[in-house]
FIZA-84249 format. One line per field, with one value per atom (N, C-alpha, C): residue in one letter; atom name; x, y, z. Coordinates in nm, 2 decimals. Example, Ala and Ser with C-alpha at 12.3 -4.5 7.8 and 13.67 -1.06 7.14 Angstrom:
aa: (A	A	A	S	S	S)
at: (N	CA	C	N	CA	C)
u: (1.32	1.23	1.32	1.28	1.37	1.29)
v: (-0.57	-0.45	-0.33	-0.22	-0.11	0.00)
w: (0.78	0.78	0.78	0.71	0.71	0.79)
//
This chain:
aa: (M	M	M	R	R	R	I	I	I	A	A	A	D	D	D	Q	Q	Q	A	A	A	L	L	L	E	E	E	L	L	L	Y	Y	Y	R	R	R	G	G	G	V	V	V	F	F	F	L	L	L	P	P	P	F	F	F	D	D	D	L	L	L	Y	Y	Y	T	T	T	D	D	D	W	W	W	T	T	T	K	K	K	S	S	S	P	P	P	R	R	R	Q	Q	Q	R	R	R	Y	Y	Y	H	H	H	R	R	R	L	L	L	W	W	W	S	S	S	G	G	G	L	L	L	I	I	I	A	A	A	Q	Q	Q	T	T	T	A	A	A	R	R	R	L	L	L	A	A	A	V	V	V	G	G	G	M	M	M	R	R	R	H	H	H	F	F	F	A	A	A	R	R	R	A	A	A	T	T	T	P	P	P	L	L	L	L	L	L	G	G	G	R	R	R	L	L	L	V	V	V	D	D	D	A	A	A	V	V	V	P	P	P	D	D	D	D	D	D	E	E	E	D	D	D	A	A	A	V	V	V	Y	Y	Y	R	R	R	L	L	L	M	M	M	V	V	V	V	V	V	Y	Y	Y	A	A	A	A	A	A	A	A	A	G	G	G	R	R	R	R	R	R	G	G	G	E	E	E	A	A	A	L	L	L	R	R	R	L	L	L	Y	Y	Y	D	D	D	R	R	R	L	L	L	H	H	H	E	E	E	E	E	E	L	L	L	T	T	T	T	T	T	A	A	A	L	L	L	G	G	G	T	T	T	T	T	T	P	P	P	T	T	T	R	R	R	T	T	T	A	A	A	T	T	T	G	G	G	L	L	L	R	R	R	D	D	D	A	A	A	I	I	I	R	R	R	E	E	E	G	G	G	R	R	R	D	D	D	T	T	T	E	E	E	D	D	D	W	W	W	I	I	I	R	R	R	E	E	E	I	I	I	S	S	S)
at: (N	CA	C	N	CA	C	N	CA	C	N	CA	C	N	CA	C	N	CA	C	N	CA	C	N	CA	C	N	CA	C	N	CA	C	N	CA	C	N	CA	C	N	CA	C	N	CA	C	N	CA	C	N	CA	C	N	CA	C	N	CA	C	N	CA	C	N	CA	C	N	CA	C	N	CA	C	N	CA	C	N	CA	C	N	CA	C	N	CA	C	N	CA	C	N	CA	C	N	CA	C	N	CA	C	N	CA	C	N	CA	C	N	CA	C	N	CA	C	N	CA	C	N	CA	C	N	CA	C	N	CA	C	N	CA	C	N	CA	C	N	CA	C	N	CA	C	N	CA	C	N	CA	C	N	CA	C	N	CA	C	N	CA	C	N	CA	C	N	CA	C	N	CA	C	N	CA	C	N	CA	C	N	CA	C	N	CA	C	N	CA	C	N	CA	C	N	CA	C	N	CA	C	N	CA	C	N	CA	C	N	CA	C	N	CA	C	N	CA	C	N	CA	C	N	CA	C	N	CA	C	N	CA	C	N	CA	C	N	CA	C	N	CA	C	N	CA	C	N	CA	C	N	CA	C	N	CA	C	N	CA	C	N	CA	C	N	CA	C	N	CA	C	N	CA	C	N	CA	C	N	CA	C	N	CA	C	N	CA	C	N	CA	C	N	CA	C	N	CA	C	N	CA	C	N	CA	C	N	CA	C	N	CA	C	N	CA	C	N	CA	C	N	CA	C	N	CA	C	N	CA	C	N	CA	C	N	CA	C	N	CA	C	N	CA	C	N	CA	C	N	CA	C	N	CA	C	N	CA	C	N	CA	C	N	CA	C	N	CA	C	N	CA	C	N	CA	C	N	CA	C	N	CA	C	N	CA	C	N	CA	C	N	CA	C	N	CA	C	N	CA	C	N	CA	C	N	CA	C	N	CA	C	N	CA	C	N	CA	C	N	CA	C	N	CA	C	N	CA	C	N	CA	C	N	CA	C	N	CA	C	N	CA	C	N	CA	C	N	CA	C	N	CA	C	N	CA	C	N	CA	C	N	CA	C	N	CA	C)
u: (6.79	6.83	6.92	6.92	7.01	7.15	7.20	7.34	7.37	7.27	7.29	7.30	7.22	7.22	7.36	7.41	7.54	7.65	7.64	7.74	7.73	7.61	7.59	7.65	7.64	7.69	7.84	7.91	8.05	8.10	8.02	8.07	8.07	8.19	8.21	8.22	8.18	8.19	8.31	8.35	8.45	8.58	8.64	8.76	8.88	8.95	9.06	9.03	8.94	8.89	9.00	9.11	9.22	9.31	9.30	9.38	9.30	9.20	9.11	9.19	9.30	9.37	9.50	9.51	9.62	9.57	9.64	9.60	9.57	9.65	9.62	9.49	9.43	9.31	9.19	9.20	9.08	9.01	9.08	9.02	8.95	9.02	8.95	8.83	8.84	8.73	8.61	8.63	8.52	8.46	8.55	8.50	8.42	8.46	8.39	8.25	8.25	8.13	8.03	8.08	7.99	7.94	8.02	7.97	7.87	7.89	7.80	7.67	7.67	7.55	7.47	7.55	7.48	7.41	7.47	7.41	7.28	7.29	7.18	7.06	7.10	6.99	6.93	7.00	6.95	6.86	6.91	6.83	6.70	6.71	6.59	6.49	6.55	6.46	6.39	6.45	6.39	6.28	6.31	6.21	6.09	6.11	6.00	5.91	5.98	5.91	5.82	5.86	5.78	5.69	5.68	5.60	5.64	5.76	5.82	5.87	5.79	5.83	5.90	5.86	5.93	6.08	6.11	6.24	6.32	6.25	6.32	6.35	6.27	6.28	6.42	6.46	6.59	6.71	6.70	6.80	6.82	6.71	6.72	6.76	6.71	6.75	6.90	6.96	7.11	7.18	7.13	7.18	7.17	7.05	7.02	7.10	7.12	7.20	7.35	7.39	7.53	7.56	7.46	7.47	7.34	7.32	7.19	7.15	7.24	7.20	7.19	7.18	7.16	7.01	6.98	6.83	6.76	6.83	6.77	6.73	6.82	6.79	6.68	6.68	6.57	6.44	6.44	6.32	6.26	6.35	6.31	6.25	6.32	6.27	6.14	6.12	5.99	5.88	5.91	5.81	5.77	5.87	5.85	5.77	5.80	5.73	5.58	5.56	5.42	5.34	5.41	5.34	5.31	5.39	5.36	5.26	5.21	5.12	5.18	5.31	5.39	5.42	5.31	5.33	5.39	5.37	5.43	5.58	5.63	5.77	5.83	5.76	5.80	5.82	5.72	5.73	5.84	5.86	5.98	6.11	6.11	6.24	6.26	6.16	6.18	6.23	6.17	6.22	6.37	6.41	6.55	6.64	6.59	6.67	6.68	6.57	6.57	6.67	6.67	6.76	6.91	6.93	7.07	7.12	7.04	7.08	7.10	7.01	7.02	7.15	7.17	7.28	7.41	7.42	7.55	7.59	7.49	7.52	7.46	7.38	7.32	7.23	7.16	7.06	6.94	6.84	6.71	6.69	6.59	6.56	6.50	6.52	6.47	6.32	6.27	6.12	6.06	6.14	6.09	6.06	6.16	6.14	6.03	6.03	5.92	5.79	5.78	5.65	5.60	5.70	5.66	5.61	5.68	5.63	5.49	5.46	5.33	5.22	5.26	5.17	5.14	5.24	5.22	5.13	5.15	5.07	4.92	4.90	4.76	4.70	4.79	4.74	4.71	4.79	4.77	4.82	4.77	4.80	4.95	5.01	5.15	5.19	5.10	5.13	5.23	5.21	5.30	5.44	5.46	5.59	5.66	5.58	5.64	5.69	5.62	5.66	5.79	5.79	5.91	6.04	6.03	6.15	6.19	6.10	6.13	6.18)
v: (14.61	14.74	14.73	14.61	14.60	14.62	14.57	14.59	14.74	14.81	14.96	15.02	14.98	15.04	15.01	14.89	14.86	14.95	14.96	15.05	15.19	15.24	15.38	15.40	15.30	15.30	15.32	15.26	15.27	15.41	15.49	15.63	15.71	15.77	15.84	15.99	16.04	16.18	16.21	16.34	16.39	16.30	16.26	16.19	16.28	16.23	16.31	16.45	16.48	16.62	16.71	16.65	16.73	16.77	16.72	16.75	16.81	16.90	16.96	17.03	17.09	17.18	17.11	16.98	16.90	16.85	16.88	16.86	16.71	16.62	16.48	16.42	16.49	16.44	16.48	16.58	16.63	16.53	16.46	16.36	16.25	16.18	16.07	16.12	16.25	16.30	16.32	16.37	16.39	16.26	16.16	16.03	15.96	15.97	15.91	15.98	16.11	16.18	16.14	16.13	16.09	15.95	15.86	15.72	15.72	15.80	15.81	15.87	15.98	16.05	15.96	15.89	15.81	15.69	15.63	15.52	15.57	15.69	15.74	15.77	15.83	15.86	15.74	15.63	15.51	15.44	15.43	15.37	15.44	15.58	15.66	15.63	15.62	15.60	15.47	15.37	15.24	15.25	15.32	15.33	15.41	15.51	15.59	15.50	15.42	15.33	15.23	15.19	15.10	15.18	15.31	15.39	15.39	15.37	15.37	15.51	15.61	15.75	15.77	15.70	15.71	15.66	15.58	15.53	15.63	15.69	15.78	15.91	15.96	16.09	16.11	16.02	16.05	16.04	15.95	15.93	16.06	16.11	16.24	16.36	16.35	16.46	16.46	16.35	16.34	16.41	16.38	16.44	16.59	16.63	16.78	16.85	16.78	16.84	16.86	16.76	16.76	16.86	16.88	16.98	17.05	17.16	17.23	17.29	17.31	17.37	17.27	17.14	17.03	17.03	17.10	17.12	16.99	16.90	16.77	16.70	16.69	16.63	16.70	16.83	16.91	16.88	16.87	16.84	16.71	16.61	16.47	16.47	16.54	16.54	16.62	16.72	16.79	16.70	16.62	16.52	16.42	16.37	16.27	16.33	16.45	16.52	16.54	16.59	16.61	16.48	16.37	16.25	16.19	16.22	16.17	16.26	16.36	16.45	16.56	16.58	16.68	16.80	16.86	16.97	17.09	17.12	17.24	17.22	17.10	17.08	17.09	17.04	17.06	17.20	17.29	17.43	17.50	17.46	17.52	17.48	17.36	17.31	17.39	17.42	17.51	17.65	17.70	17.83	17.83	17.72	17.70	17.69	17.62	17.61	17.75	17.82	17.96	18.05	18.04	18.12	18.08	17.95	17.90	17.95	17.93	17.97	18.12	18.19	18.34	18.39	18.34	18.38	18.33	18.21	18.15	18.16	18.16	18.16	18.28	18.36	18.47	18.43	18.32	18.27	18.23	18.18	18.13	17.99	17.92	17.78	17.78	17.67	17.66	17.66	17.67	17.67	17.54	17.43	17.30	17.30	17.34	17.35	17.45	17.56	17.66	17.61	17.53	17.47	17.37	17.29	17.19	17.26	17.37	17.45	17.50	17.55	17.60	17.49	17.38	17.26	17.21	17.21	17.17	17.26	17.39	17.49	17.47	17.44	17.42	17.28	17.20	17.07	16.96	16.98	16.88	16.74	16.64	16.50	16.48	16.39	16.37	16.25	16.17	16.05	16.07	16.17	16.19	16.22	16.30	16.33	16.21	16.12	16.00	15.91	15.90	15.82	15.88	16.01	16.08	16.05	16.05	16.03	15.89	15.80	15.66	15.57)
w: (11.03	11.08	11.20	11.26	11.38	11.35	11.23	11.20	11.18	11.12	11.10	11.24	11.33	11.46	11.53	11.51	11.57	11.51	11.38	11.31	11.36	11.37	11.42	11.56	11.64	11.78	11.78	11.68	11.67	11.64	11.58	11.54	11.67	11.69	11.82	11.79	11.67	11.64	11.55	11.56	11.47	11.49	11.38	11.38	11.42	11.52	11.58	11.60	11.69	11.72	11.77	11.82	11.88	11.76	11.64	11.53	11.42	11.45	11.35	11.24	11.27	11.18	11.12	11.14	11.07	10.94	10.84	10.70	10.67	10.72	10.69	10.75	10.85	10.91	10.83	10.75	10.68	10.59	10.51	10.42	10.49	10.59	10.66	10.74	10.80	10.87	10.78	10.66	10.57	10.52	10.50	10.46	10.57	10.69	10.80	10.82	10.81	10.82	10.71	10.58	10.47	10.50	10.54	10.57	10.68	10.79	10.90	10.85	10.78	10.74	10.64	10.55	10.45	10.52	10.62	10.70	10.77	10.83	10.90	10.80	10.69	10.59	10.54	10.51	10.46	10.56	10.68	10.79	10.82	10.81	10.83	10.71	10.59	10.47	10.49	10.53	10.55	10.66	10.77	10.88	10.83	10.75	10.70	10.60	10.52	10.43	10.50	10.62	10.71	10.80	10.79	10.87	11.02	11.04	11.18	11.21	11.22	11.23	11.36	11.47	11.60	11.58	11.49	11.47	11.38	11.28	11.19	11.25	11.35	11.40	11.47	11.56	11.63	11.53	11.43	11.33	11.26	11.20	11.12	11.21	11.34	11.43	11.46	11.46	11.48	11.36	11.24	11.12	11.12	11.15	11.15	11.26	11.38	11.48	11.44	11.36	11.32	11.21	11.12	11.01	11.00	11.08	11.08	10.95	10.86	10.73	10.62	10.66	10.56	10.52	10.42	10.38	10.35	10.29	10.26	10.39	10.49	10.62	10.69	10.69	10.75	10.68	10.55	10.47	10.52	10.52	10.56	10.70	10.79	10.93	10.94	10.86	10.86	10.81	10.71	10.66	10.77	10.84	10.94	11.05	11.10	11.20	11.16	11.04	10.99	10.98	10.93	10.92	11.06	11.16	11.29	11.37	11.30	11.37	11.45	11.43	11.50	11.41	11.36	11.26	11.32	11.44	11.51	11.51	11.54	11.54	11.40	11.30	11.17	11.13	11.17	11.13	11.21	11.34	11.41	11.35	11.30	11.23	11.11	11.03	10.92	10.96	11.07	11.11	11.15	11.22	11.26	11.13	11.03	10.90	10.84	10.84	10.78	10.85	10.98	11.06	11.04	11.03	11.01	10.87	10.77	10.63	10.62	10.68	10.67	10.75	10.87	10.95	10.90	10.87	10.84	10.69	10.60	10.46	10.38	10.44	10.38	10.27	10.28	10.18	10.26	10.18	10.24	10.19	10.26	10.21	10.07	10.00	9.86	9.86	9.74	9.72	9.76	9.75	9.79	9.94	10.02	10.16	10.20	10.14	10.17	10.13	10.02	9.98	10.08	10.13	10.23	10.36	10.40	10.51	10.49	10.37	10.35	10.35	10.29	10.29	10.43	10.51	10.65	10.73	10.70	10.76	10.72	10.60	10.55	10.59	10.65	10.69	10.58	10.48	10.37	10.41	10.34	10.36	10.33	10.41	10.40	10.32	10.27	10.20	10.08	10.00	9.89	9.93	10.04	10.09	10.14	10.21	10.27	10.16	10.05	9.94	9.88	9.87	9.81	9.89	10.02	10.10	10.14	10.11	10.15	10.03)
//
């Protein structure tokens, strides 16, 4: 994972942020974002598989901060929070997702995310969710 960490350190954010509206920058910007988010997701997946929740949390947090309506990233971070005993944070994260989707897109979270929220509220065991995302 050290190589992944080094690669993530190289990413400095949006490619050519001063040229956001120049057509030729759109494709590379999207490609770099996909590479960055894929590396974060894979590194977090490995950390979760090894039960290193403290390692997975900031990785997934970066992804959610970059794209707050990325329901898959939010779902994964909710699982990690719940598995680490941080159920309140997981529920607040769901509320944030709900607000983001409602405000920005006029929709609501999927049944999968809502089901996870309900399961976290009920205090269900997290082992099945961990296996699902690792």
